[in-house]
MARFIMI-934638 format. One record per atom (N, C-alpha, C, CB): residue number from 1; residue in one letter; atom name; x, y, z. Coordinates in nm, 4 decimals, always signed. Each point is the difference from the previous one (the first is absolute). Glycine has a CB too. Layout:
N
NUM,A,CA,X,Y,Z
...
END
This chain:
95
1,M,N,+8.3203,-0.2438,+1.8327
1,M,CA,-0.0973,+0.0900,+0.0576
1,M,C,-0.0833,+0.0612,-0.1121
1,M,CB,+0.1523,+0.0483,+0.1963
2,K,N,-0.2786,-0.0467,-0.1786
2,K,CA,-0.0906,+0.0627,-0.0954
2,K,C,-0.0100,+0.1486,+0.0320
2,K,CB,-0.1303,-0.2157,-0.0287
3,L,N,+0.1461,+0.2976,-0.0725
3,L,CA,-0.0032,+0.1450,+0.0209
3,L,C,-0.1314,+0.0639,-0.0422
3,L,CB,+0.2441,+0.0007,-0.0329
4,K,N,-0.3320,-0.0779,-0.0279
4,K,CA,-0.1282,+0.0551,-0.0432
4,K,C,-0.0723,+0.0619,+0.1191
4,K,CB,-0.0153,-0.1713,-0.1851
5,D,N,-0.0245,+0.2950,+0.1674
5,D,CA,-0.0747,+0.0772,+0.0991
5,D,C,+0.0793,+0.0343,+0.1262
5,D,CB,-0.2016,-0.1099,-0.0876
6,K,N,+0.3321,+0.0904,+0.0869
6,K,CA,+0.0835,+0.0428,+0.1120
6,K,C,+0.0346,+0.1473,-0.0185
6,K,CB,+0.0949,-0.2342,+0.0291
7,R,N,-0.0913,+0.3062,+0.0811
7,R,CA,+0.0376,+0.1418,-0.0013
7,R,C,+0.1476,+0.0088,+0.0368
7,R,CB,-0.2364,+0.0763,+0.0627
8,V,N,+0.3168,-0.0363,-0.1601
8,V,CA,+0.1447,+0.0027,+0.0179
8,V,C,+0.0483,+0.1444,+0.0092
8,V,CB,+0.0227,-0.2182,-0.1250
9,G,N,+0.0315,+0.2539,+0.2405
9,G,CA,+0.0668,+0.1287,+0.0123
9,G,C,+0.1395,-0.0152,-0.0578
9,G,CB,-0.1347,+0.0640,+0.2066
10,F,N,+0.1690,+0.0194,-0.3034
10,F,CA,+0.1301,-0.0101,-0.0666
10,F,C,+0.0770,+0.1277,+0.0268
10,F,CB,-0.0926,-0.1522,-0.1805
11,V,N,+0.1950,+0.1427,+0.2669
11,V,CA,+0.0779,+0.1162,+0.0441
11,V,C,+0.1279,+0.0099,-0.0807
11,V,CB,-0.0957,-0.0188,+0.2315
12,L,N,+0.1162,+0.1322,-0.2969
12,L,CA,+0.1268,+0.0257,-0.0690
12,L,C,+0.0841,+0.0925,+0.0853
12,L,CB,-0.1076,-0.0312,-0.2263
13,T,N,+0.2310,-0.0114,+0.2501
13,T,CA,+0.0954,+0.0812,+0.0753
13,T,C,+0.1086,+0.0435,-0.0970
13,T,CB,-0.0481,-0.1225,+0.2195
14,G,N,+0.1604,+0.1687,-0.1682
14,G,CA,+0.1108,+0.0443,-0.0853
14,G,C,+0.0523,-0.1139,-0.0869
14,G,CB,+0.0614,+0.1706,+0.1725
15,S,N,+0.0597,-0.1633,-0.2149
15,S,CA,+0.0565,-0.0961,-0.0938
15,S,C,-0.0747,+0.0107,-0.1335
15,S,CB,+0.0665,-0.1557,+0.1907
16,F,N,-0.0609,+0.2749,-0.2447
16,F,CA,-0.0767,+0.0362,-0.1185
16,F,C,+0.0309,-0.0868,-0.1213
16,F,CB,-0.0056,+0.2298,+0.0873
17,C,N,+0.1227,-0.2900,-0.0901
17,C,CA,+0.0379,-0.0844,-0.1138
17,C,C,-0.0902,-0.1221,-0.0120
17,C,CB,+0.2355,+0.0777,+0.0250
18,T,N,-0.3102,-0.1099,+0.0784
18,T,CA,-0.0879,-0.1178,-0.0033
18,T,C,-0.1451,+0.0338,-0.0354
18,T,CB,+0.1487,-0.1037,+0.1697
19,F,N,-0.1801,+0.2306,-0.1878
19,F,CA,-0.1388,+0.0399,-0.0201
19,F,C,-0.0666,-0.0698,-0.1190
19,F,CB,+0.0596,+0.2187,+0.1000
20,Q,N,+0.0107,-0.2312,-0.2108
20,Q,CA,-0.0624,-0.0631,-0.1157
20,Q,C,-0.0364,-0.1445,+0.0312
20,Q,CB,+0.1295,+0.1510,-0.1528
21,A,N,-0.0396,-0.2220,+0.2188
21,A,CA,-0.0273,-0.1400,+0.0361
21,A,C,-0.1160,-0.0095,+0.0992
21,A,CB,+0.2421,-0.0563,-0.0391
22,T,N,-0.2516,+0.1504,+0.1328
22,T,CA,-0.1092,-0.0063,+0.0965
22,T,C,-0.1339,+0.0330,-0.0663
22,T,CB,+0.1604,+0.0632,+0.1828
23,K,N,-0.1591,+0.0246,-0.2797
23,K,CA,-0.1244,+0.0297,-0.0730
23,K,C,-0.0486,-0.1244,-0.0748
23,K,CB,+0.0700,+0.2420,-0.0249
24,E,N,+0.0234,-0.3194,-0.0274
24,E,CA,-0.0372,-0.1249,-0.0683
24,E,C,-0.0638,-0.0979,+0.0985
24,E,CB,+0.1879,+0.0332,-0.1653
25,Q,N,-0.1384,-0.0355,+0.2883
25,Q,CA,-0.0575,-0.0879,+0.1020
25,Q,C,-0.1419,+0.0450,+0.0363
25,Q,CB,+0.2312,-0.0472,+0.0899
26,M,N,-0.2548,+0.1776,-0.0870
26,M,CA,-0.1358,+0.0502,+0.0240
26,M,C,-0.0943,-0.0521,-0.1075
26,M,CB,+0.0923,+0.2071,+0.1104
27,K,N,-0.0477,-0.2005,-0.2348
27,K,CA,-0.0824,-0.0487,-0.1119
27,K,C,-0.0322,-0.1476,+0.0165
27,K,CB,+0.1037,+0.1709,-0.1508
28,K,N,-0.0053,-0.2494,+0.1928
28,K,CA,-0.0215,-0.1442,+0.0196
28,K,C,-0.1029,-0.0264,+0.1102
28,K,CB,+0.2359,-0.0433,-0.0756
29,L,N,-0.2259,+0.1179,+0.1840
29,L,CA,-0.0958,-0.0162,+0.1093
29,L,C,-0.1418,+0.0295,-0.0469
29,L,CB,+0.1784,+0.0619,+0.1641
30,I,N,-0.1939,+0.0446,-0.2391
30,I,CA,-0.1315,+0.0391,-0.0508
30,I,C,-0.0514,-0.1050,-0.0977
30,I,CB,+0.0578,+0.2436,+0.0295
31,K,N,+0.0293,-0.2951,-0.1129
31,K,CA,-0.0387,-0.1046,-0.0956
31,K,C,-0.0510,-0.1251,+0.0730
31,K,CB,+0.1710,+0.0885,-0.1639
32,E,N,-0.1157,-0.1150,+0.2821
32,E,CA,-0.0428,-0.1152,+0.0791
32,E,C,-0.1258,+0.0292,+0.0820
32,E,CB,+0.2380,-0.0729,+0.0105
33,G,N,-0.2917,+0.1930,-0.0244
33,G,CA,-0.1259,+0.0324,+0.0655
33,G,C,+0.0114,+0.0783,+0.1289
33,G,CB,-0.0835,-0.2011,-0.1019
34,A,N,+0.2035,+0.2434,+0.1380
34,A,CA,+0.0185,+0.0788,+0.1220
34,A,C,-0.0376,+0.1456,-0.0250
34,A,CB,+0.1835,-0.1554,+0.0747
35,E,N,-0.2267,+0.2210,+0.0314
35,E,CA,-0.0212,+0.1446,-0.0016
35,E,C,+0.1251,+0.0615,+0.0617
35,E,CB,-0.2574,-0.0191,+0.0172
36,V,N,+0.3267,+0.1049,-0.0909
36,V,CA,+0.1258,+0.0566,+0.0475
36,V,C,-0.0201,+0.1440,+0.0461
36,V,CB,+0.1272,-0.1504,-0.1562
37,L,N,-0.0895,+0.1744,+0.2811
37,L,CA,-0.0051,+0.1331,+0.0590
37,L,C,+0.1424,+0.0556,-0.0006
37,L,CB,-0.2027,-0.0590,+0.1465
38,P,N,+0.2311,+0.1589,-0.2318
38,P,CA,+0.1366,+0.0522,-0.0081
38,P,C,+0.0327,+0.0961,+0.1137
38,P,CB,-0.0120,-0.0263,-0.2464
39,I,N,+0.1300,+0.0062,+0.3044
39,I,CA,+0.0477,+0.0824,+0.1103
39,I,C,+0.1456,+0.0333,-0.0300
39,I,CB,-0.1614,-0.1064,+0.1696
40,M,N,+0.2000,+0.2321,-0.1533
40,M,CA,+0.1385,+0.0395,-0.0246
40,M,C,+0.0537,+0.0815,+0.1166
40,M,CB,-0.0426,-0.0014,-0.2470
41,S,N,+0.1713,-0.0182,+0.2755
41,S,CA,+0.0664,+0.0834,+0.1003
41,S,C,+0.0111,+0.1428,-0.0552
41,S,CB,+0.1309,-0.2005,+0.0923
42,D,N,-0.1037,+0.2945,-0.0033
42,D,CA,+0.0146,+0.1401,-0.0423
42,D,C,+0.1000,+0.0141,-0.1145
42,D,CB,-0.0558,+0.0729,+0.2328
43,H,N,+0.1757,-0.1294,-0.2131
43,H,CA,+0.1044,+0.0144,-0.1014
43,H,C,-0.0371,-0.0679,-0.1309
43,H,CB,+0.1676,+0.0112,+0.1823
44,S,N,-0.2228,-0.1298,-0.1759
44,S,CA,-0.0330,-0.0685,-0.1245
44,S,C,-0.1107,+0.0740,-0.0760
44,S,CB,+0.0678,-0.2186,+0.1048
45,Y,N,-0.1537,+0.2899,-0.0324
45,Y,CA,-0.1087,+0.0754,-0.0627
45,Y,C,+0.0468,+0.1338,-0.0573
45,Y,CB,-0.1575,-0.1099,+0.1581
46,E,N,+0.2625,+0.1689,-0.1001
46,E,CA,+0.0362,+0.1374,-0.0344
46,E,C,+0.1266,+0.0172,-0.0824
46,E,CB,-0.1120,+0.0596,+0.2052
47,L,N,+0.2044,-0.1542,-0.1999
47,L,CA,+0.1315,+0.0230,-0.0616
47,L,C,+0.0080,-0.0426,-0.1456
47,L,CB,+0.0971,-0.0300,+0.2230
48,D,N,-0.0418,+0.1193,-0.3041
48,D,CA,+0.0361,-0.0346,-0.1373
48,D,C,+0.1410,-0.0584,+0.0055
48,D,CB,-0.1489,+0.1842,-0.1025
49,T,N,+0.1725,-0.2913,+0.0283
49,T,CA,+0.1324,-0.0621,-0.0012
49,T,C,+0.0371,-0.0345,-0.1438
49,T,CB,-0.0338,-0.0928,+0.2340
50,K,N,+0.1518,+0.0364,-0.2517
50,K,CA,+0.0405,-0.0421,-0.1342
50,K,C,-0.0855,-0.1164,-0.0490
50,K,CB,+0.2338,+0.0769,+0.0477
51,F,N,-0.3143,-0.1345,+0.0400
51,F,CA,-0.0888,-0.1102,-0.0382
51,F,C,-0.1400,+0.0483,-0.0345
51,F,CB,+0.1323,-0.1505,+0.1463
52,G,N,-0.1520,+0.2826,-0.1483
52,G,CA,-0.1271,+0.0565,-0.0424
52,G,C,-0.0492,+0.1094,+0.0925
52,G,CB,-0.0539,-0.2172,-0.1018
53,K,N,-0.0385,+0.2921,+0.0512
53,K,CA,-0.0624,+0.1072,+0.0778
53,K,C,-0.1072,-0.0594,+0.0910
53,K,CB,+0.0460,+0.1679,-0.1845
54,A,N,-0.0581,-0.1110,+0.3026
54,A,CA,-0.1000,-0.0464,+0.0951
54,A,C,-0.1393,+0.0035,-0.0626
54,A,CB,+0.1429,+0.0820,+0.1901
55,S,N,-0.1732,+0.0242,-0.2620
55,S,CA,-0.1331,+0.0131,-0.0606
55,S,C,-0.0290,-0.1124,-0.0990
55,S,CB,+0.0163,+0.2472,+0.0288
56,Q,N,+0.0857,-0.2944,-0.0987
56,Q,CA,-0.0183,-0.1108,-0.0940
56,Q,C,-0.0310,-0.1294,+0.0747
56,Q,CB,+0.1565,+0.1115,-0.1623
57,H,N,-0.0817,-0.1367,+0.2699
57,H,CA,-0.0247,-0.1205,+0.0800
57,H,C,-0.1410,+0.0047,+0.0591
57,H,CB,+0.2469,-0.0184,+0.0540
58,I,N,-0.2840,+0.1325,-0.0009
58,I,CA,-0.1323,+0.0158,+0.0615
58,I,C,-0.1093,-0.0277,-0.1019
58,I,CB,+0.0927,+0.1693,+0.1604
59,E,N,-0.0822,-0.1073,-0.2757
59,E,CA,-0.1017,-0.0184,-0.1042
59,E,C,-0.0111,-0.1471,-0.0406
59,E,CB,+0.0443,+0.2334,-0.0825
60,E,N,+0.0693,-0.2980,+0.0621
60,E,CA,-0.0023,-0.1393,-0.0425
60,E,C,-0.0602,-0.0908,+0.1080
60,E,CB,+0.2015,+0.0445,-0.1428
61,I,N,-0.1613,-0.0252,+0.2667
61,I,CA,-0.0513,-0.0832,+0.1093
61,I,C,-0.1502,+0.0210,+0.0188
61,I,CB,+0.2248,+0.0105,+0.1123
62,E,N,-0.2697,+0.1139,-0.1195
62,E,CA,-0.1435,+0.0266,+0.0139
62,E,C,-0.0787,-0.0565,-0.1173
62,E,CB,+0.0533,+0.2067,+0.1292
63,N,N,+0.0053,-0.2078,-0.2475
63,N,CA,-0.0662,-0.0619,-0.1154
63,N,C,-0.0052,-0.1518,+0.0149
63,N,CB,+0.0779,+0.1894,-0.1450
64,I,N,+0.0281,-0.2489,+0.1940
64,I,CA,+0.0048,-0.1454,+0.0190
64,I,C,-0.1052,-0.0438,+0.1017
64,I,CB,+0.2461,-0.0005,-0.0555
65,T,N,-0.2507,+0.0711,+0.1685
65,T,CA,-0.0864,-0.0430,+0.1108
65,T,C,-0.1413,+0.0568,-0.0049
65,T,CB,+0.2041,-0.0182,+0.1345
66,G,N,-0.2200,+0.1294,-0.2051
66,G,CA,-0.1304,+0.0660,-0.0007
66,G,C,-0.0294,+0.0721,+0.1310
66,G,CB,-0.0795,-0.1733,-0.1587
67,K,N,+0.1833,+0.1964,+0.2389
67,K,CA,-0.0176,+0.0648,+0.1300
67,K,C,+0.1027,+0.1112,+0.0199
67,K,CB,-0.0916,-0.2144,+0.0934
68,K,N,+0.0533,+0.3139,-0.0152
68,K,CA,+0.0939,+0.1060,+0.0383
68,K,C,+0.1001,-0.0589,+0.0981
68,K,CB,-0.1747,+0.1822,-0.0354
69,I,N,+0.2967,-0.1368,+0.0272
69,I,CA,+0.1063,-0.0491,+0.0869
69,I,C,-0.0112,+0.0634,+0.1385
69,I,CB,+0.1494,-0.0341,-0.2001
70,I,N,-0.1407,-0.0482,+0.3021
70,I,CA,+0.0100,+0.0484,+0.1370
70,I,C,+0.1462,+0.0374,+0.0210
70,I,CB,-0.1956,-0.1458,+0.0846
71,H,N,+0.2204,+0.2700,-0.0409
71,H,CA,+0.1389,+0.0432,+0.0120
71,H,C,+0.0271,+0.0926,+0.1183
71,H,CB,+0.0138,-0.0242,-0.2435
72,T,N,-0.1111,+0.0425,+0.3285
72,T,CA,+0.0229,+0.0804,+0.1200
72,T,C,-0.0352,-0.0832,+0.1232
72,T,CB,-0.0486,+0.2150,-0.1270
73,I,N,+0.1025,-0.1763,+0.2402
73,I,CA,-0.0299,-0.0721,+0.1236
73,I,C,-0.1500,+0.0046,+0.0318
73,I,CB,+0.2307,+0.0543,+0.0851
74,P,N,-0.2969,+0.0612,-0.0929
74,P,CA,-0.1446,-0.0003,+0.0274
74,P,C,-0.0797,-0.0922,-0.0942
74,P,CB,+0.0257,+0.2341,+0.0831
75,E,N,+0.0161,-0.2431,-0.2086
75,E,CA,-0.0692,-0.0904,-0.0933
75,E,C,+0.0247,-0.1462,+0.0359
75,E,CB,+0.0211,+0.1728,-0.1803
76,A,N,+0.0987,-0.2023,+0.2310
76,A,CA,+0.0383,-0.1386,+0.0299
76,A,C,-0.0515,-0.0483,+0.1358
76,A,CB,+0.2023,+0.0350,-0.1398
77,E,N,-0.2262,+0.0558,+0.2330
77,E,CA,-0.0393,-0.0401,+0.1352
77,E,C,-0.1204,-0.0939,+0.0056
77,E,CB,+0.0906,+0.2154,+0.0749
78,P,N,-0.1937,-0.1994,-0.1572
78,P,CA,-0.1164,-0.0885,+0.0113
78,P,C,+0.0202,-0.1409,-0.0579
78,P,CB,-0.1364,+0.2049,-0.0104
79,I,N,+0.2465,-0.2298,-0.0583
79,I,CA,+0.0179,-0.1294,-0.0677
79,I,C,-0.0170,-0.1163,+0.0967
79,I,CB,+0.1551,+0.1090,-0.1624
80,G,N,-0.0864,-0.1050,+0.2746
80,G,CA,-0.0109,-0.1086,+0.0980
80,G,C,-0.1326,-0.0017,+0.0737
80,G,CB,+0.2438,+0.0120,+0.0260
81,P,N,-0.2793,+0.0987,+0.0398
81,P,CA,-0.1248,-0.0001,+0.0776
81,P,C,-0.1253,-0.0302,-0.0817
81,P,CB,+0.1085,+0.1627,+0.1480
82,K,N,-0.1090,-0.1256,-0.2746
82,K,CA,-0.1180,-0.0247,-0.0844
82,K,C,+0.0121,-0.1298,-0.0806
82,K,CB,-0.0334,+0.2472,-0.0148
83,N,N,+0.1386,-0.3254,+0.0433
83,N,CA,+0.0201,-0.1273,-0.0714
83,N,C,-0.0105,+0.0170,-0.1510
83,N,CB,-0.0915,-0.1205,+0.1980
84,M,N,+0.1652,+0.2171,-0.2502
84,M,CA,-0.0091,+0.0320,-0.1421
84,M,C,+0.0756,-0.0984,-0.0891
84,M,CB,-0.0235,+0.2370,+0.0654
85,T,N,+0.1079,-0.3215,-0.0062
85,T,CA,+0.0757,-0.0979,-0.0791
85,T,C,-0.0034,-0.1369,+0.0667
85,T,CB,+0.1494,+0.1832,-0.0852
86,D,N,-0.1345,-0.2863,+0.0016
86,D,CA,+0.0169,-0.1365,+0.0489
86,D,C,+0.1485,-0.0340,+0.0058
86,D,CB,-0.2242,-0.0669,-0.0959
87,I,N,+0.2998,+0.1272,+0.0059
87,I,CA,+0.1433,-0.0254,-0.0157
87,I,C,+0.0679,+0.1342,-0.0203
87,I,CB,-0.0385,-0.2318,-0.0998
88,L,N,+0.1602,+0.2463,+0.1526
88,L,CA,+0.0778,+0.1210,-0.0218
88,L,C,+0.1371,-0.0388,-0.0540
88,L,CB,-0.1240,+0.1215,+0.1851
89,I,N,+0.1559,-0.0693,-0.3022
89,I,CA,+0.1281,-0.0245,-0.0638
89,I,C,+0.0819,+0.1283,+0.0083
89,I,CB,-0.0999,-0.1749,-0.1563
90,V,N,+0.2244,+0.1653,+0.1997
90,V,CA,+0.0915,+0.1137,+0.0004
90,V,C,+0.1089,-0.0307,-0.1014
90,V,CB,-0.0486,+0.0575,+0.2449
91,A,N,+0.0554,+0.0232,-0.3491
91,A,CA,+0.0961,-0.0283,-0.1070
91,A,C,+0.0620,+0.1301,-0.0479
91,A,CB,-0.1298,-0.2047,-0.0700
92,P,N,+0.2531,+0.2109,+0.0513
92,P,CA,+0.0945,-0.1065,+0.0361
92,P,C,+0.0215,-0.0016,+0.1506
92,P,CB,+0.1136,+0.0205,-0.2240
93,C,N,-0.0727,-0.1320,+0.2724
93,C,CA,+0.0300,-0.0144,+0.1419
93,C,C,+0.1437,-0.0492,+0.0101
93,C,CB,-0.2442,-0.0495,+0.0615
94,S,N,+0.3352,+0.1407,-0.0346
94,S,CA,+0.1426,-0.0325,+0.0020
94,S,C,+0.0320,-0.0992,+0.1104
94,S,CB,+0.0515,+0.2258,-0.0924
95,R,N,+0.0494,-0.3064,+0.0653
95,R,CA,+0.0398,-0.0955,+0.1032
95,R,C,+0.1203,+0.0475,+0.0743
95,R,CB,-0.0929,-0.1826,-0.1337
END
């Protein structure tokens, strides 16, 4: 699949131990020409853990993507109706 010019919604949920790996995947998507729209759940946006402070994750993700993170329900509601993404990735996604 070609990712050039695709709008990828990238949702980060809990499982904070995977955040570094997911940030690397965001970089890869952008390198392939995708536009990445960062989205975080309430907990992933607000909680400090042994894997880092929330503010550090937020700053890094916003620097990687060049976009403010969507992290509230009102901010997220228009994603579907306004066709803001071509692809939506939820990571990590536990099995």
